[in-house]
C-alpha positions in Angstrom: -68.0 -104.6 40.7 -71.2 -104.0 38.7 -71.6 -105.9 35.3 -73.6 -104.3 32.7 -75.2 -105.9 29.7 -76.9 -103.7 26.9 -79.7 -105.0 24.6 -82.2 -103.7 22.2 -80.0 -102.3 19.4 -80.7 -103.1 15.8 -81.6 -101.4 12.4 -84.4 -99.0 12.1 -85.5 -96.5 9.5 -85.3 -92.8 10.0 -88.2 -91.5 12.1 -88.5 -94.8 13.9 -88.0 -95.8 17.5 -85.9 -98.1 19.6 -85.6 -98.8 23.3 -82.2 -99.9 24.8 -81.9 -101.7 27.9 -79.1 -101.9 30.4 -79.3 -104.6 33.0 -76.8 -104.9 36.0 -75.6 -108.0 37.8 -73.4 -108.3 40.8 -74.8 -105.3 42.5 -78.0 -103.4 42.9 -78.2 -100.2 40.9 -79.8 -98.0 43.5 -76.4 -96.9 44.6 -75.3 -96.1 41.0 -75.9 -93.2 38.5 -76.0 -94.8 35.0 -75.4 -93.2 31.7 -75.6 -94.0 28.0 -72.9 -93.1 25.7 -72.4 -93.7 22.0 -69.3 -93.9 19.8 -68.8 -94.0 16.0 -65.4 -95.4 14.9 -62.9 -92.7 14.6 -64.8 -90.4 16.8 -64.8 -89.6 20.4 -67.3 -91.3 22.8 -70.3 -88.9 23.2 -72.5 -88.6 26.3 -76.0 -89.4 25.4 -78.1 -89.4 28.7 -77.7 -90.0 32.3 -79.9 -90.7 35.3 -79.0 -90.3 39.0 -79.1 -92.9 41.7 -82.7 -92.7 42.5 -84.0 -91.6 39.1 -85.0 -88.3 40.2 -82.3 -86.4 37.9 -81.5 -86.8 34.4 -79.6 -85.1 31.7 -79.1 -85.4 28.0 -76.7 -84.5 25.4 -77.9 -81.6 23.2 -78.2 -83.8 20.2 -80.8 -85.9 21.5 -82.7 -83.6 23.8 -86.4 -83.9 23.1 -86.1 -87.2 21.3 -84.7 -89.6 23.8 -85.8 -90.4 27.3 -83.8 -92.2 30.0 -85.5 -94.0 32.9 -84.3 -96.3 35.7 -86.1 -99.2 37.4 -84.2 -100.1 40.5 -86.5 -103.0 41.2 -85.5 -104.6 37.9 -81.9 -103.4 38.2 -82.2 -101.9 34.8 -81.9 -98.6 33.0 -83.7 -97.9 29.6 -83.1 -95.4 26.7 -86.2 -94.6 24.7 -85.2 -93.3 21.4 -87.7 -91.7 19.1 -87.5 -89.8 15.9 -84.2 -91.4 15.1 -81.9 -89.9 12.6 -79.2 -91.4 10.4 -76.6 -89.4 12.7 -77.8 -91.5 15.9 -76.1 -94.6 14.2 -73.3 -95.6 16.6 -72.5 -98.4 19.2 -74.3 -97.5 22.5 -72.8 -98.2 25.8 -74.2 -97.9 29.2 -71.9 -97.0 32.0 -72.3 -96.6 35.8 -70.8 -94.7 38.6 -71.4 -95.5 42.4 -72.6 -92.9 44.9 -73.1 -90.2 42.0 -75.9 -87.8 42.7 -76.3 -86.3 39.3 -77.6 -87.5 36.0 -74.8 -85.5 34.1 -72.2 -88.2 33.8 -70.4 -86.3 31.0 -66.7 -86.3 31.8 -67.3 -88.4 34.9 -64.8 -91.2 35.9 -67.0 -94.1 35.4 -66.7 -97.4 37.4 -68.1 -99.8 34.9 -69.1 -100.1 31.2 -71.1 -102.6 29.3 -70.1 -104.1 25.9 -72.2 -102.1 23.7 -75.0 -102.5 21.3 -75.3 -101.3 17.7 -77.8 -98.9 16.6 -78.1 -98.3 12.7 -80.5 -95.7 11.5 -81.1 -95.9 7.8 -82.2 -92.9 5.7 
């Protein structure tokens, strides 16, 4: 089973940028689609972005389109989320998750195989 570890979260001012990393161990990510999700306490988990197995297809939640970019480096067994023009409403715990043999970047609603432990992103106004 793939193990996922997120990093790169932190505190940033509104309008700033952060880059999250999700690194896998135990398997190679080239058989997995990987997505980023976020959750605020008391709210449902929200799909942020996803990328297909080979990185050719990606998809984004409506609230982050045009500001966030997901990328995948199978050689480094890692997926990245570049977050620009951050807003206070982007504050959440961000999780990466993976699904094997999934050919789309739209992981919204997918039955995911593995989840990371999450990394906190806080955007101050």
